[in-house]
CHARMM internal coordinates of N, CA and C (Angstrom, degrees):
IC EDIT
DIST 1 N 1 CA 1.4262
DIST 1 CA 1 C 1.5409
ANGL 1 N 1 CA 1 C 105.99
DIST 1 C 2 N 1.3530
ANGL 1 CA 1 C 2 N 114.86
DIHE 1 N 1 CA 1 C 2 N 145.57
DIST 2 N 2 CA 1.4551
ANGL 1 C 2 N 2 CA 120.25
DIHE 1 CA 1 C 2 N 2 CA -179.18
DIST 2 CA 2 C 1.5263
ANGL 2 N 2 CA 2 C 108.19
DIHE 1 C 2 N 2 CA 2 C -119.38
DIST 2 C 3 N 1.3138
ANGL 2 CA 2 C 3 N 116.56
DIHE 2 N 2 CA 2 C 3 N 140.96
DIST 3 N 3 CA 1.4145
ANGL 2 C 3 N 3 CA 123.98
DIHE 2 CA 2 C 3 N 3 CA 176.48
DIST 3 CA 3 C 1.5014
ANGL 3 N 3 CA 3 C 113.21
DIHE 2 C 3 N 3 CA 3 C -82.37
DIST 3 C 4 N 1.3294
ANGL 3 CA 3 C 4 N 116.75
DIHE 3 N 3 CA 3 C 4 N 134.33
DIST 4 N 4 CA 1.5043
ANGL 3 C 4 N 4 CA 121.32
DIHE 3 CA 3 C 4 N 4 CA 176.60
DIST 4 CA 4 C 1.4992
ANGL 4 N 4 CA 4 C 109.53
DIHE 3 C 4 N 4 CA 4 C -140.09
DIST 4 C 5 N 1.3073
ANGL 4 CA 4 C 5 N 116.08
DIHE 4 N 4 CA 4 C 5 N 167.79
DIST 5 N 5 CA 1.4492
ANGL 4 C 5 N 5 CA 120.61
DIHE 4 CA 4 C 5 N 5 CA 179.42
DIST 5 CA 5 C 1.5214
ANGL 5 N 5 CA 5 C 110.20
DIHE 4 C 5 N 5 CA 5 C -123.92
DIST 5 C 6 N 1.3014
ANGL 5 CA 5 C 6 N 118.65
DIHE 5 N 5 CA 5 C 6 N 142.07
DIST 6 N 6 CA 1.4316
ANGL 5 C 6 N 6 CA 126.28
DIHE 5 CA 5 C 6 N 6 CA 177.54
DIST 6 CA 6 C 1.5027
ANGL 6 N 6 CA 6 C 111.08
DIHE 5 C 6 N 6 CA 6 C -132.02
DIST 6 C 7 N 1.2977
ANGL 6 CA 6 C 7 N 118.53
DIHE 6 N 6 CA 6 C 7 N 148.43
DIST 7 N 7 CA 1.4659
ANGL 6 C 7 N 7 CA 121.80
DIHE 6 CA 6 C 7 N 7 CA 172.73
DIST 7 CA 7 C 1.5130
ANGL 7 N 7 CA 7 C 109.21
DIHE 6 C 7 N 7 CA 7 C -91.67
DIST 7 C 8 N 1.3282
ANGL 7 CA 7 C 8 N 117.73
DIHE 7 N 7 CA 7 C 8 N 129.21
DIST 8 N 8 CA 1.4534
ANGL 7 C 8 N 8 CA 122.75
DIHE 7 CA 7 C 8 N 8 CA -175.93
DIST 8 CA 8 C 1.5647
ANGL 8 N 8 CA 8 C 106.82
DIHE 7 C 8 N 8 CA 8 C -130.13
DIST 8 C 9 N 1.2720
ANGL 8 CA 8 C 9 N 116.32
DIHE 8 N 8 CA 8 C 9 N 135.72
DIST 9 N 9 CA 1.4935
ANGL 8 C 9 N 9 CA 119.31
DIHE 8 CA 8 C 9 N 9 CA 176.85
DIST 9 CA 9 C 1.5440
ANGL 9 N 9 CA 9 C 108.92
DIHE 8 C 9 N 9 CA 9 C -58.40
DIST 9 C 10 N 1.3124
ANGL 9 CA 9 C 10 N 114.07
DIHE 9 N 9 CA 9 C 10 N 145.53
DIST 10 N 10 CA 1.4856
ANGL 9 C 10 N 10 CA 120.25
DIHE 9 CA 9 C 10 N 10 CA -177.45
DIST 10 CA 10 C 1.5068
ANGL 10 N 10 CA 10 C 113.71
DIHE 9 C 10 N 10 CA 10 C -53.62
DIST 10 C 11 N 1.3720
ANGL 10 CA 10 C 11 N 113.86
DIHE 10 N 10 CA 10 C 11 N -43.97
DIST 11 N 11 CA 1.4984
ANGL 10 C 11 N 11 CA 119.88
DIHE 10 CA 10 C 11 N 11 CA -175.82
DIST 11 CA 11 C 1.5497
ANGL 11 N 11 CA 11 C 108.22
DIHE 10 C 11 N 11 CA 11 C -67.68
DIST 11 C 12 N 1.3134
ANGL 11 CA 11 C 12 N 117.75
DIHE 11 N 11 CA 11 C 12 N -35.58
DIST 12 N 12 CA 1.4774
ANGL 11 C 12 N 12 CA 121.37
DIHE 11 CA 11 C 12 N 12 CA 178.13
DIST 12 CA 12 C 1.5119
ANGL 12 N 12 CA 12 C 111.96
DIHE 11 C 12 N 12 CA 12 C -66.35
DIST 12 C 13 N 1.3536
ANGL 12 CA 12 C 13 N 112.99
DIHE 12 N 12 CA 12 C 13 N -39.74
DIST 13 N 13 CA 1.4825
ANGL 12 C 13 N 13 CA 119.08
DIHE 12 CA 12 C 13 N 13 CA -177.71
DIST 13 CA 13 C 1.5793
ANGL 13 N 13 CA 13 C 108.96
DIHE 12 C 13 N 13 CA 13 C -69.79
DIST 13 C 14 N 1.3515
ANGL 13 CA 13 C 14 N 115.38
DIHE 13 N 13 CA 13 C 14 N -37.54
DIST 14 N 14 CA 1.4542
ANGL 13 C 14 N 14 CA 118.66
DIHE 13 CA 13 C 14 N 14 CA 176.34
DIST 14 CA 14 C 1.5036
ANGL 14 N 14 CA 14 C 112.48
DIHE 13 C 14 N 14 CA 14 C -66.19
DIST 14 C 15 N 1.3280
ANGL 14 CA 14 C 15 N 116.73
DIHE 14 N 14 CA 14 C 15 N -36.55
DIST 15 N 15 CA 1.4618
ANGL 14 C 15 N 15 CA 120.06
DIHE 14 CA 14 C 15 N 15 CA 175.91
DIST 15 CA 15 C 1.5028
ANGL 15 N 15 CA 15 C 111.46
DIHE 14 C 15 N 15 CA 15 C -67.51
DIST 15 C 16 N 1.3348
ANGL 15 CA 15 C 16 N 116.86
DIHE 15 N 15 CA 15 C 16 N -38.67
DIST 16 N 16 CA 1.4813
ANGL 15 C 16 N 16 CA 121.24
DIHE 15 CA 15 C 16 N 16 CA 176.65
DIST 16 CA 16 C 1.5609
ANGL 16 N 16 CA 16 C 111.28
DIHE 15 C 16 N 16 CA 16 C -64.14
DIST 16 C 17 N 1.3497
ANGL 16 CA 16 C 17 N 115.09
DIHE 16 N 16 CA 16 C 17 N -38.47
DIST 17 N 17 CA 1.4489
ANGL 16 C 17 N 17 CA 114.87
DIHE 16 CA 16 C 17 N 17 CA 175.94
DIST 17 CA 17 C 1.5217
ANGL 17 N 17 CA 17 C 113.47
DIHE 16 C 17 N 17 CA 17 C -68.54
DIST 17 C 18 N 1.2791
ANGL 17 CA 17 C 18 N 118.77
DIHE 17 N 17 CA 17 C 18 N -33.31
DIST 18 N 18 CA 1.4980
ANGL 17 C 18 N 18 CA 120.79
DIHE 17 CA 17 C 18 N 18 CA 176.83
DIST 18 CA 18 C 1.5566
ANGL 18 N 18 CA 18 C 106.86
DIHE 17 C 18 N 18 CA 18 C -68.37
DIST 18 C 19 N 1.2919
ANGL 18 CA 18 C 19 N 118.22
DIHE 18 N 18 CA 18 C 19 N -44.12
DIST 19 N 19 CA 1.4617
ANGL 18 C 19 N 19 CA 119.11
DIHE 18 CA 18 C 19 N 19 CA 179.51
DIST 19 CA 19 C 1.4992
ANGL 19 N 19 CA 19 C 110.92
DIHE 18 C 19 N 19 CA 19 C -61.74
DIST 19 C 20 N 1.3474
ANGL 19 CA 19 C 20 N 115.07
DIHE 19 N 19 CA 19 C 20 N -40.84
DIST 20 N 20 CA 1.4312
ANGL 19 C 20 N 20 CA 120.16
DIHE 19 CA 19 C 20 N 20 CA 178.03
DIST 20 CA 20 C 1.5514
ANGL 20 N 20 CA 20 C 111.62
DIHE 19 C 20 N 20 CA 20 C -56.02
DIST 20 C 21 N 1.2864
ANGL 20 CA 20 C 21 N 116.42
DIHE 20 N 20 CA 20 C 21 N -45.86
DIST 21 N 21 CA 1.4475
ANGL 20 C 21 N 21 CA 121.58
DIHE 20 CA 20 C 21 N 21 CA -179.99
DIST 21 CA 21 C 1.5395
ANGL 21 N 21 CA 21 C 111.16
DIHE 20 C 21 N 21 CA 21 C -63.65
DIST 21 C 22 N 1.3254
ANGL 21 CA 21 C 22 N 115.69
DIHE 21 N 21 CA 21 C 22 N -41.14
DIST 22 N 22 CA 1.4701
ANGL 21 C 22 N 22 CA 120.13
DIHE 21 CA 21 C 22 N 22 CA 178.85
DIST 22 CA 22 C 1.5061
ANGL 22 N 22 CA 22 C 114.01
DIHE 21 C 22 N 22 CA 22 C -66.30
DIST 22 C 23 N 1.3366
ANGL 22 CA 22 C 23 N 115.10
DIHE 22 N 22 CA 22 C 23 N -42.34
DIST 23 N 23 CA 1.4817
ANGL 22 C 23 N 23 CA 118.55
DIHE 22 CA 22 C 23 N 23 CA -174.43
DIST 23 CA 23 C 1.5408
ANGL 23 N 23 CA 23 C 113.69
DIHE 22 C 23 N 23 CA 23 C -91.74
DIST 23 C 24 N 1.3227
ANGL 23 CA 23 C 24 N 116.94
DIHE 23 N 23 CA 23 C 24 N -18.49
DIST 24 N 24 CA 1.4689
ANGL 23 C 24 N 24 CA 119.06
DIHE 23 CA 23 C 24 N 24 CA -176.15
DIST 24 CA 24 C 1.5045
ANGL 24 N 24 CA 24 C 113.28
DIHE 23 C 24 N 24 CA 24 C 79.61
DIST 24 C 25 N 1.3616
ANGL 24 CA 24 C 25 N 116.67
DIHE 24 N 24 CA 24 C 25 N 8.68
DIST 25 N 25 CA 1.4689
ANGL 24 C 25 N 25 CA 120.70
DIHE 24 CA 24 C 25 N 25 CA 177.92
DIST 25 CA 25 C 1.5640
ANGL 25 N 25 CA 25 C 107.66
DIHE 24 C 25 N 25 CA 25 C -98.29
DIST 25 C 26 N 1.3034
ANGL 25 CA 25 C 26 N 116.97
DIHE 25 N 25 CA 25 C 26 N 151.75
DIST 26 N 26 CA 1.4642
ANGL 25 C 26 N 26 CA 120.38
DIHE 25 CA 25 C 26 N 26 CA 178.41
DIST 26 CA 26 C 1.5357
ANGL 26 N 26 CA 26 C 107.36
DIHE 25 C 26 N 26 CA 26 C -73.64
DIST 26 C 27 N 1.3625
ANGL 26 CA 26 C 27 N 115.69
DIHE 26 N 26 CA 26 C 27 N 157.19
DIST 27 N 27 CA 1.4761
ANGL 26 C 27 N 27 CA 122.71
DIHE 26 CA 26 C 27 N 27 CA 176.83
DIST 27 CA 27 C 1.5649
ANGL 27 N 27 CA 27 C 107.22
DIHE 26 C 27 N 27 CA 27 C -56.56
DIST 27 C 28 N 1.3507
ANGL 27 CA 27 C 28 N 116.75
DIHE 27 N 27 CA 27 C 28 N -44.58
DIST 28 N 28 CA 1.4336
ANGL 27 C 28 N 28 CA 120.47
DIHE 27 CA 27 C 28 N 28 CA -177.11
DIST 28 CA 28 C 1.5675
ANGL 28 N 28 CA 28 C 110.20
DIHE 27 C 28 N 28 CA 28 C -63.37
DIST 28 C 29 N 1.3395
ANGL 28 CA 28 C 29 N 118.06
DIHE 28 N 28 CA 28 C 29 N -38.45
DIST 29 N 29 CA 1.4469
ANGL 28 C 29 N 29 CA 119.06
DIHE 28 CA 28 C 29 N 29 CA 177.35
DIST 29 CA 29 C 1.5551
ANGL 29 N 29 CA 29 C 111.02
DIHE 28 C 29 N 29 CA 29 C -70.37
DIST 29 C 30 N 1.2778
ANGL 29 CA 29 C 30 N 120.09
DIHE 29 N 29 CA 29 C 30 N -32.58
DIST 30 N 30 CA 1.4752
ANGL 29 C 30 N 30 CA 121.12
DIHE 29 CA 29 C 30 N 30 CA 174.65
DIST 30 CA 30 C 1.5392
ANGL 30 N 30 CA 30 C 111.60
DIHE 29 C 30 N 30 CA 30 C -66.07
DIST 30 C 31 N 1.3276
ANGL 30 CA 30 C 31 N 116.69
DIHE 30 N 30 CA 30 C 31 N -39.85
DIST 31 N 31 CA 1.4512
ANGL 30 C 31 N 31 CA 122.42
DIHE 30 CA 30 C 31 N 31 CA 177.25
DIST 31 CA 31 C 1.5477
ANGL 31 N 31 CA 31 C 109.79
DIHE 30 C 31 N 31 CA 31 C -63.51
DIST 31 C 32 N 1.3309
ANGL 31 CA 31 C 32 N 117.01
DIHE 31 N 31 CA 31 C 32 N -50.05
DIST 32 N 32 CA 1.4482
ANGL 31 C 32 N 32 CA 120.14
DIHE 31 CA 31 C 32 N 32 CA -179.54
DIST 32 CA 32 C 1.5456
ANGL 32 N 32 CA 32 C 109.53
DIHE 31 C 32 N 32 CA 32 C -59.16
DIST 32 C 33 N 1.2994
ANGL 32 CA 32 C 33 N 118.20
DIHE 32 N 32 CA 32 C 33 N -44.58
DIST 33 N 33 CA 1.4687
ANGL 32 C 33 N 33 CA 122.73
DIHE 32 CA 32 C 33 N 33 CA -179.45
DIST 33 CA 33 C 1.5235
ANGL 33 N 33 CA 33 C 110.39
DIHE 32 C 33 N 33 CA 33 C -59.73
DIST 33 C 34 N 1.3559
ANGL 33 CA 33 C 34 N 115.59
DIHE 33 N 33 CA 33 C 34 N -44.66
DIST 34 N 34 CA 1.4469
ANGL 33 C 34 N 34 CA 119.40
DIHE 33 CA 33 C 34 N 34 CA 179.52
DIST 34 CA 34 C 1.5046
ANGL 34 N 34 CA 34 C 112.31
DIHE 33 C 34 N 34 CA 34 C -62.66
DIST 34 C 35 N 1.3174
ANGL 34 CA 34 C 35 N 118.27
DIHE 34 N 34 CA 34 C 35 N -43.43
DIST 35 N 35 CA 1.4570
ANGL 34 C 35 N 35 CA 123.90
DIHE 34 CA 34 C 35 N 35 CA 179.91
DIST 35 CA 35 C 1.5343
ANGL 35 N 35 CA 35 C 107.65
DIHE 34 C 35 N 35 CA 35 C -60.77
DIST 35 C 36 N 1.3077
ANGL 35 CA 35 C 36 N 116.93
DIHE 35 N 35 CA 35 C 36 N -49.05
DIST 36 N 36 CA 1.4412
ANGL 35 C 36 N 36 CA 119.52
DIHE 35 CA 35 C 36 N 36 CA -178.56
DIST 36 CA 36 C 1.5128
ANGL 36 N 36 CA 36 C 114.87
DIHE 35 C 36 N 36 CA 36 C -59.65
DIST 36 C 37 N 1.3878
ANGL 36 CA 36 C 37 N 113.83
DIHE 36 N 36 CA 36 C 37 N -45.87
DIST 37 N 37 CA 1.4346
ANGL 36 C 37 N 37 CA 119.35
DIHE 36 CA 36 C 37 N 37 CA -174.51
DIST 37 CA 37 C 1.5517
ANGL 37 N 37 CA 37 C 113.73
DIHE 36 C 37 N 37 CA 37 C -77.42
DIST 37 C 38 N 1.3627
ANGL 37 CA 37 C 38 N 116.07
DIHE 37 N 37 CA 37 C 38 N -23.90
DIST 38 N 38 CA 1.4833
ANGL 37 C 38 N 38 CA 120.69
DIHE 37 CA 37 C 38 N 38 CA -177.34
DIST 38 CA 38 C 1.5382
ANGL 38 N 38 CA 38 C 111.68
DIHE 37 C 38 N 38 CA 38 C -94.53
DIST 38 C 39 N 1.3433
ANGL 38 CA 38 C 39 N 116.29
DIHE 38 N 38 CA 38 C 39 N -48.65
DIST 39 N 39 CA 1.4116
ANGL 38 C 39 N 39 CA 118.43
DIHE 38 CA 38 C 39 N 39 CA -167.89
DIST 39 CA 39 C 1.5372
ANGL 39 N 39 CA 39 C 116.43
DIHE 38 C 39 N 39 CA 39 C -112.28
DIST 39 C 40 N 1.3035
ANGL 39 CA 39 C 40 N 118.15
DIHE 39 N 39 CA 39 C 40 N -23.84
DIST 40 N 40 CA 1.4297
ANGL 39 C 40 N 40 CA 119.88
DIHE 39 CA 39 C 40 N 40 CA 179.53
DIST 40 CA 40 C 1.4892
ANGL 40 N 40 CA 40 C 110.72
DIHE 39 C 40 N 40 CA 40 C -97.49
DIST 40 C 41 N 1.3018
ANGL 40 CA 40 C 41 N 115.01
DIHE 40 N 40 CA 40 C 41 N 154.08
DIST 41 N 41 CA 1.4885
ANGL 40 C 41 N 41 CA 119.35
DIHE 40 CA 40 C 41 N 41 CA 179.39
DIST 41 CA 41 C 1.5081
ANGL 41 N 41 CA 41 C 108.99
DIHE 40 C 41 N 41 CA 41 C -65.25
DIST 41 C 42 N 1.3628
ANGL 41 CA 41 C 42 N 116.96
DIHE 41 N 41 CA 41 C 42 N 129.40
DIST 42 N 42 CA 1.4575
ANGL 41 C 42 N 42 CA 121.29
DIHE 41 CA 41 C 42 N 42 CA 178.26
DIST 42 CA 42 C 1.5345
ANGL 42 N 42 CA 42 C 110.42
DIHE 41 C 42 N 42 CA 42 C -61.21
DIST 42 C 43 N 1.2775
ANGL 42 CA 42 C 43 N 116.47
DIHE 42 N 42 CA 42 C 43 N 151.16
DIST 43 N 43 CA 1.4602
ANGL 42 C 43 N 43 CA 119.90
DIHE 42 CA 42 C 43 N 43 CA 176.77
DIST 43 CA 43 C 1.4968
ANGL 43 N 43 CA 43 C 107.92
DIHE 42 C 43 N 43 CA 43 C -70.65
DIST 43 C 44 N 1.2880
ANGL 43 CA 43 C 44 N 118.53
DIHE 43 N 43 CA 43 C 44 N 135.84
DIST 44 N 44 CA 1.5174
ANGL 43 C 44 N 44 CA 119.72
DIHE 43 CA 43 C 44 N 44 CA -173.79
DIST 44 CA 44 C 1.5572
ANGL 44 N 44 CA 44 C 107.88
DIHE 43 C 44 N 44 CA 44 C -67.74
DIST 44 C 45 N 1.3072
ANGL 44 CA 44 C 45 N 111.45
DIHE 44 N 44 CA 44 C 45 N 138.68
DIST 45 N 45 CA 1.4596
ANGL 44 C 45 N 45 CA 121.15
DIHE 44 CA 44 C 45 N 45 CA 174.27
DIST 45 CA 45 C 1.5051
ANGL 45 N 45 CA 45 C 105.62
DIHE 44 C 45 N 45 CA 45 C -122.82
DIST 45 C 46 N 1.3193
ANGL 45 CA 45 C 46 N 116.62
DIHE 45 N 45 CA 45 C 46 N 167.39
DIST 46 N 46 CA 1.4417
ANGL 45 C 46 N 46 CA 119.92
DIHE 45 CA 45 C 46 N 46 CA -178.30
DIST 46 CA 46 C 1.4483
ANGL 46 N 46 CA 46 C 113.05
DIHE 45 C 46 N 46 CA 46 C -60.15
DIST 46 C 47 N 1.2960
ANGL 46 CA 46 C 47 N 122.64
DIHE 46 N 46 CA 46 C 47 N 115.73
DIST 47 N 47 CA 1.4204
ANGL 46 C 47 N 47 CA 126.93
DIHE 46 CA 46 C 47 N 47 CA 179.15
DIST 47 CA 47 C 1.5359
ANGL 47 N 47 CA 47 C 115.52
DIHE 46 C 47 N 47 CA 47 C 80.25
DIST 47 C 48 N 1.2900
ANGL 47 CA 47 C 48 N 116.33
DIHE 47 N 47 CA 47 C 48 N -0.98
DIST 48 N 48 CA 1.5100
ANGL 47 C 48 N 48 CA 120.31
DIHE 47 CA 47 C 48 N 48 CA -177.76
DIST 48 CA 48 C 1.5200
ANGL 48 N 48 CA 48 C 109.71
DIHE 47 C 48 N 48 CA 48 C -92.47
DIST 48 C 49 N 1.2971
ANGL 48 CA 48 C 49 N 117.76
DIHE 48 N 48 CA 48 C 49 N 119.22
DIST 49 N 49 CA 1.4834
ANGL 48 C 49 N 49 CA 120.87
DIHE 48 CA 48 C 49 N 49 CA 179.33
DIST 49 CA 49 C 1.5459
ANGL 49 N 49 CA 49 C 113.78
DIHE 48 C 49 N 49 CA 49 C -94.27
DIST 49 C 50 N 1.3527
ANGL 49 CA 49 C 50 N 116.92
DIHE 49 N 49 CA 49 C 50 N -16.76
DIST 50 N 50 CA 1.4858
ANGL 49 C 50 N 50 CA 120.34
DIHE 49 CA 49 C 50 N 50 CA 179.91
DIST 50 CA 50 C 1.4754
ANGL 50 N 50 CA 50 C 109.36
DIHE 49 C 50 N 50 CA 50 C 84.79
DIST 50 C 51 N 1.3390
ANGL 50 CA 50 C 51 N 114.72
DIHE 50 N 50 CA 50 C 51 N 174.90
DIST 51 N 51 CA 1.4826
ANGL 50 C 51 N 51 CA 121.23
DIHE 50 CA 50 C 51 N 51 CA -178.67
DIST 51 CA 51 C 1.5413
ANGL 51 N 51 CA 51 C 113.64
DIHE 50 C 51 N 51 CA 51 C -69.90
DIST 51 C 52 N 1.2780
ANGL 51 CA 51 C 52 N 114.16
DIHE 51 N 51 CA 51 C 52 N 147.46
DIST 52 N 52 CA 1.4994
ANGL 51 C 52 N 52 CA 117.58
DIHE 51 CA 51 C 52 N 52 CA 177.23
DIST 52 CA 52 C 1.5092
ANGL 52 N 52 CA 52 C 109.61
DIHE 51 C 52 N 52 CA 52 C -78.05
DIST 52 C 53 N 1.3268
ANGL 52 CA 52 C 53 N 116.64
DIHE 52 N 52 CA 52 C 53 N -41.86
DIST 53 N 53 CA 1.4804
ANGL 52 C 53 N 53 CA 119.14
DIHE 52 CA 52 C 53 N 53 CA 177.83
DIST 53 CA 53 C 1.5184
ANGL 53 N 53 CA 53 C 109.12
DIHE 52 C 53 N 53 CA 53 C -156.94
DIST 53 C 54 N 1.3019
ANGL 53 CA 53 C 54 N 116.28
DIHE 53 N 53 CA 53 C 54 N 169.23
DIST 54 N 54 CA 1.4756
ANGL 53 C 54 N 54 CA 125.13
DIHE 53 CA 53 C 54 N 54 CA 177.11
DIST 54 CA 54 C 1.5271
ANGL 54 N 54 CA 54 C 106.68
DIHE 53 C 54 N 54 CA 54 C -107.17
DIST 54 C 55 N 1.3590
ANGL 54 CA 54 C 55 N 115.92
DIHE 54 N 54 CA 54 C 55 N 99.58
DIST 55 N 55 CA 1.4893
ANGL 54 C 55 N 55 CA 116.60
DIHE 54 CA 54 C 55 N 55 CA -179.06
DIST 55 CA 55 C 1.4961
ANGL 55 N 55 CA 55 C 105.82
DIHE 54 C 55 N 55 CA 55 C -135.87
DIST 55 C 56 N 1.3503
ANGL 55 CA 55 C 56 N 115.39
DIHE 55 N 55 CA 55 C 56 N 131.54
DIST 56 N 56 CA 1.3967
ANGL 55 C 56 N 56 CA 122.23
DIHE 55 CA 55 C 56 N 56 CA 179.10
DIST 56 CA 56 C 1.5018
ANGL 56 N 56 CA 56 C 116.10
DIHE 55 C 56 N 56 CA 56 C -117.81
DIST 56 C 57 N 1.3295
ANGL 56 CA 56 C 57 N 117.12
DIHE 56 N 56 CA 56 C 57 N 3.34
DIST 57 N 57 CA 1.4609
ANGL 56 C 57 N 57 CA 120.62
DIHE 56 CA 56 C 57 N 57 CA -175.36
DIST 57 CA 57 C 1.5310
ANGL 57 N 57 CA 57 C 111.50
DIHE 56 C 57 N 57 CA 57 C -97.41
DIST 57 C 58 N 1.3402
ANGL 57 CA 57 C 58 N 114.38
DIHE 57 N 57 CA 57 C 58 N 179.30
DIST 58 N 58 CA 1.4505
ANGL 57 C 58 N 58 CA 118.23
DIHE 57 CA 57 C 58 N 58 CA 176.96
DIST 58 CA 58 C 1.5035
ANGL 58 N 58 CA 58 C 111.77
DIHE 57 C 58 N 58 CA 58 C -72.42
DIST 58 C 59 N 1.3426
ANGL 58 CA 58 C 59 N 115.05
DIHE 58 N 58 CA 58 C 59 N 148.46
DIST 59 N 59 CA 1.4958
ANGL 58 C 59 N 59 CA 119.05
DIHE 58 CA 58 C 59 N 59 CA 179.45
DIST 59 CA 59 C 1.5345
ANGL 59 N 59 CA 59 C 108.05
DIHE 58 C 59 N 59 CA 59 C -81.83
DIST 59 C 60 N 1.3474
ANGL 59 CA 59 C 60 N 115.91
DIHE 59 N 59 CA 59 C 60 N 131.34
DIST 60 N 60 CA 1.4613
ANGL 59 C 60 N 60 CA 119.75
DIHE 59 CA 59 C 60 N 60 CA 177.27
DIST 60 CA 60 C 1.5218
ANGL 60 N 60 CA 60 C 111.92
DIHE 59 C 60 N 60 CA 60 C -97.43
DIST 60 C 61 N 1.3194
ANGL 60 CA 60 C 61 N 116.95
DIHE 60 N 60 CA 60 C 61 N -28.65
DIST 61 N 61 CA 1.4394
ANGL 60 C 61 N 61 CA 120.03
DIHE 60 CA 60 C 61 N 61 CA 178.60
DIST 61 CA 61 C 1.4990
ANGL 61 N 61 CA 61 C 109.03
DIHE 60 C 61 N 61 CA 61 C -141.92
DIST 61 C 62 N 1.3375
ANGL 61 CA 61 C 62 N 118.11
DIHE 61 N 61 CA 61 C 62 N 159.90
DIST 62 N 62 CA 1.4554
ANGL 61 C 62 N 62 CA 119.63
DIHE 61 CA 61 C 62 N 62 CA 173.78
DIST 62 CA 62 C 1.5394
ANGL 62 N 62 CA 62 C 109.82
DIHE 61 C 62 N 62 CA 62 C -91.19
DIST 62 C 63 N 1.2908
ANGL 62 CA 62 C 63 N 117.59
DIHE 62 N 62 CA 62 C 63 N 168.72
DIST 63 N 63 CA 1.4524
ANGL 62 C 63 N 63 CA 120.38
DIHE 62 CA 62 C 63 N 63 CA -179.63
DIST 63 CA 63 C 1.5038
ANGL 63 N 63 CA 63 C 112.67
DIHE 62 C 63 N 63 CA 63 C -61.75
DIST 63 C 64 N 1.3201
ANGL 63 CA 63 C 64 N 118.41
DIHE 63 N 63 CA 63 C 64 N -28.04
DIST 64 N 64 CA 1.4257
ANGL 63 C 64 N 64 CA 120.74
DIHE 63 CA 63 C 64 N 64 CA 179.30
DIST 64 CA 64 C 1.5550
ANGL 64 N 64 CA 64 C 112.84
DIHE 63 C 64 N 64 CA 64 C -71.80
DIST 64 C 65 N 1.3291
ANGL 64 CA 64 C 65 N 113.73
DIHE 64 N 64 CA 64 C 65 N -16.46
DIST 65 N 65 CA 1.5042
ANGL 64 C 65 N 65 CA 117.97
DIHE 64 CA 64 C 65 N 65 CA 179.31
DIST 65 CA 65 C 1.4991
ANGL 65 N 65 CA 65 C 112.89
DIHE 64 C 65 N 65 CA 65 C -103.70
DIST 65 C 66 N 1.3707
ANGL 65 CA 65 C 66 N 118.46
DIHE 65 N 65 CA 65 C 66 N 20.36
DIST 66 N 66 CA 1.4102
ANGL 65 C 66 N 66 CA 119.38
DIHE 65 CA 65 C 66 N 66 CA -174.25
DIST 66 CA 66 C 1.5262
ANGL 66 N 66 CA 66 C 116.21
DIHE 65 C 66 N 66 CA 66 C -62.99
DIST 66 C 67 N 1.3148
ANGL 66 CA 66 C 67 N 116.19
DIHE 66 N 66 CA 66 C 67 N -23.46
DIST 67 N 67 CA 1.5054
ANGL 66 C 67 N 67 CA 119.73
DIHE 66 CA 66 C 67 N 67 CA 178.19
DIST 67 CA 67 C 1.5485
ANGL 67 N 67 CA 67 C 112.71
DIHE 66 C 67 N 67 CA 67 C -90.48
DIST 67 C 68 N 1.3652
ANGL 67 CA 67 C 68 N 117.89
DIHE 67 N 67 CA 67 C 68 N -0.85
DIST 68 N 68 CA 1.4169
ANGL 67 C 68 N 68 CA 118.74
DIHE 67 CA 67 C 68 N 68 CA -174.08
DIST 68 CA 68 C 1.5112
ANGL 68 N 68 CA 68 C 111.32
DIHE 67 C 68 N 68 CA 68 C -71.38
DIST 68 C 69 N 1.2679
ANGL 68 CA 68 C 69 N 120.75
DIHE 68 N 68 CA 68 C 69 N -12.11
DIST 69 N 69 CA 1.5315
ANGL 68 C 69 N 69 CA 120.60
DIHE 68 CA 68 C 69 N 69 CA 176.17
DIST 69 CA 69 C 1.4846
ANGL 69 N 69 CA 69 C 109.13
DIHE 68 C 69 N 69 CA 69 C -70.00
DIST 69 C 70 N 1.3419
ANGL 69 CA 69 C 70 N 119.55
DIHE 69 N 69 CA 69 C 70 N -17.19
DIST 70 N 70 CA 1.4542
ANGL 69 C 70 N 70 CA 120.35
DIHE 69 CA 69 C 70 N 70 CA 178.13
DIST 70 CA 70 C 1.5179
ANGL 70 N 70 CA 70 C 114.44
DIHE 69 C 70 N 70 CA 70 C -94.47
DIST 70 C 71 N 1.3370
ANGL 70 CA 70 C 71 N 116.58
DIHE 70 N 70 CA 70 C 71 N -2.40
DIST 71 N 71 CA 1.4763
ANGL 70 C 71 N 71 CA 121.56
DIHE 70 CA 70 C 71 N 71 CA 178.53
DIST 71 CA 71 C 1.5295
ANGL 71 N 71 CA 71 C 110.93
DIHE 70 C 71 N 71 CA 71 C -67.33
DIST 71 C 72 N 1.2995
ANGL 71 CA 71 C 72 N 115.65
DIHE 71 N 71 CA 71 C 72 N 150.35
DIST 72 N 72 CA 1.4747
ANGL 71 C 72 N 72 CA 121.53
DIHE 71 CA 71 C 72 N 72 CA 175.40
DIST 72 CA 72 C 1.5110
ANGL 72 N 72 CA 72 C 109.65
DIHE 71 C 72 N 72 CA 72 C -65.31
DIST 72 C 73 N 1.3538
ANGL 72 CA 72 C 73 N 118.88
DIHE 72 N 72 CA 72 C 73 N 143.29
DIST 73 N 73 CA 1.4617
ANGL 72 C 73 N 73 CA 119.70
DIHE 72 CA 72 C 73 N 73 CA 178.79
DIST 73 CA 73 C 1.4813
ANGL 73 N 73 CA 73 C 113.91
DIHE 72 C 73 N 73 CA 73 C -68.13
END
COOR INIT
IC SEED 1 N 1 CA 1 C
IC BUILD
């Protein structure tokens, strides 16, 4: 394991400390867990394919309309 530093907003750090107290996990363990589950590919489990994408915005089109961007206006 390698040590690194990150800048975190004070309110977020306070929330992490509260979560740490509730869960019994260290703040560092919570951050590592969040990084793994949000940004890194999950470890393969039997039958688990993982997320298709990371998207948090509103949907503008459905998958059946994926070629509609090439339609004439």
